C-alpha positions, 0 to 999 in steps of 0.5 A: 500499500502506498504511504500516502493511503497508509496514512489516510486509513490511519486516521480513519481507523483512529477517527473510528476507534474514538467514536466507539470508545473515547474522544482522542485529543488532536495531540493523541491522534497526531502522535499515533500517525506520527508513529505509525509513519514509516522510518528508517535512519538511513533515510533520515531528514535530520536537523542539526542545531547549536544549542545555544544559537537556535531559540532562547525559551528562557532568558532567566538562564542566559548567565551562569558561573559568572560568564561575563567576560567580554569574548570575541564575536560570536565566541560567548553564550547567546541564550539559546536552550532546550526550552527554545528547541521544545517551543519550536518542536511544538509550534510545528517548524520541524514537522512543516520541514518533514524534519524526522530527527533532531540533533543538538550540540552538547548540553552536558555542563561546560567548563565554567570560564573561557579560553583563547585558542588563537581565535579570541576569548571564548566560552563553551557555548558549543558544548564540546568542552565538557566539565561534567558529563552528569549534569546539563549546563544551566545555560542550556537548561535542566533534566526537566527541560530535556525530558520535556523536549524528548516528550514533544519530539516524540509526540510528532514523531521526531527522534532526538539525537545527543551529542557524545564527547569521549576523547577529551575534556574541556580545556584547562582555565583558572576556574576548571582544573586539569583532569589527573594524568591517569585520566588524560594526556595534555601533550603531545598535539596531533600531527595526523602523520599515523594512527598513533599521531592521531590518537594518542595526542591532543587536538589542539593545545590545551585540551586534554585528551582522555587515555582511551586506550587505558584498561587501568582503574582509575579514581574519580578526579578529586574536583568532581568528587567535591563538586558532587558532594557540594551538589549533595549527589556524590552517594548517588553517583557512587552507588550508580557507578558501582552498579554499573562496573558490577553489571559490566565487569569493566575495569574502572578505566576513563573510557568506561566511566564516561561511557556510563555518564553518557548512556544514563541519558538513553536510560533516563530520557528515552533519546534515540541516538547519538552523534559521536564527536571526533571518532578517528582520534580514538581506537575503534574498540572504544566505539564498539563498546560504546554502542553495546552499552547504548543498545543496552540502555535503549532496550532498558529504556523501551522496557521500563516505558513500553508505552512511550516506544516510537517502534522497534527502530534500533538505536542510532550512532552516527560518527564524525570520522573528520574528512569521511567521504562515501567513496571511502566505503568502510575504511578510514586510512591513517597512512600507516593503517586502515581501520573500519570504524563502521564494525559493530559500532556506527549505524552511519558516518558523516559524509563530507563528500556532498559539500564539495560538489560544483555549484552547477551540480550535475545531479545524476552523476552524484545521484547514481554514485550514491545509489551504487555505493549505498547498495553495494558497499555500505548496503549494511550501513547508511551516510549522513550527508550535509552541506553546511555545518558548524565546523566546516570552513569550506561549505557548499555555497558559503555565500548562499548564491545557490540556495535552492540548488543546495535544496534539491541536492541535500534532500533528494540525494540517497542516504540520510540528509542533514539540514544545517539550522538556518540553511532553510531561510539562507542564514548567512555564513559571512559574519563580519568581525568573525575569526574561524568557525564563529562565522558559521555559528550566528543565531538563527534567523528569526526575523528572515523567517518572519519578514523576509519573502525571499527567506520564506519562499526558500523556506517553502522550498525546503518544507516541500521537499522535506515533507516529501522526503518524510513522507516516502522512503523511497526518496532516500532509500529507493533505487534510483533510476534516471527517466529523462534528461530535459527536464531531468527526471528520475524515479526512486523506487522502494520495497518492490513497488510499494513506495514509487516516486518520480521527481523532475528538476529544472522544469519549464515553468507553465505547460510540462510533460513529465516521462514516468515510464512504468513508475506509475500504472496507466490511467492511475492518478498522481499527485504532484506534492510541490504544486499540490496539482493532480493529474492522470498517467498516460502513455507513460507521461504526466501533464501538469502546469504550474510556475514550478521547475520542480515537480514532486510526483507520488501515487494517489491510488492504491 
């Protein structure tokens, strides 16, 4: 049965059940329909945001730990928080974009002071400078805020990813002491000439590297013990650690403490996945161990909360192996050795390839290549492709001159897609006065969203493509076949014809004839999800009349 008809049937069933028993609320109906929509991480339409830069839902938490020193441009906290994200979830912002997963930057407690890494004085607004994995940073919110966010997202069928940092702590500052030498190394700095000079080293100066290779028992850092005692939770934390190490049989080595702390967010809140930071700077076996504990925690949460489970989709782990490209397949090359970071560890890898396409992209060359690799070398895994991000200084279309092409490329390329906050309204990536990656991290442009007609038109384009991808697994994981070159037209078919779509790009305005081959049955009805028009299939073609250059065809017949 076509997915569009499945959704209609579900609505009818829900309505009939309501009449026979009790009247369900609109929210309950929405949750039932969203949860019933087919989902696969390989085809995810994911939205990535910097927690601090998206939306300020609670100005009362904007200042903590006396973080009052003047920073370089866009290198201090701007006020974004969990409540702000939840507001946008509840307003339907993400649903309108067809988003089915949200990944936000780390929300754990950050170092209290700032530092200058050579780009100006900086606070840990980005979330990658951990001080305490067991607590949230009050600038982002509290545990109740996180619980509310996950609940709101799940009610709309949206999965939630947190960001896992295991290989380093935050930098040393006058307020943030270095962790004991049994835990971290502070030198040498990585040179990336070999496996060892990529793994057993610090990413940058003054960013202590966790000794993830160690199996030696270590005591907790004295500063952390004192912190927990002051907060009145030392006994609870120690009891939980004792239970964890007794259950797993792991040594009390640094990496296993952190794994316990991170998997608590799965057990306690039911998050659906982790984006894992700096994967290639840690041994591959570490991520296999982490995935094992994530799966255990996810199963435990589902068993404890059966009424909250969306479906039987496994826990998702996507790795940041910096520079990984889909053509690399399963292996990461360190020069002296190759490592398989996928095996028993990751569902997908962040793919750095898509953003390197030419401005005048050859869609068919990209789409057919991705289709081939994802159905051969990576058939058991997936990719998460992006065009812009928080730390890639060479994104696709940095000057925002080809925003519609960018949307087409991002959302129609086979595999999972990672929309970066503000892509959908053309948020500027060139901010005066910034140094380094700060230019990529301005606050979400809600002013353009509300008042700029050009931004609103671009947003509508993203919404149509995003909803189409979310409604049809065929877009992300269906087999790709070109049908015509002018206008460029292709078919995606998933599950032996159970979900088939046809897409045309660069179509003429006004009257247009779309070649559909045998994608839809002769005489059947189809809908163009872009213009909203319907048409009949005649002689393997569909005729439409719209001002749009994009056509998104879906069946409306069983």
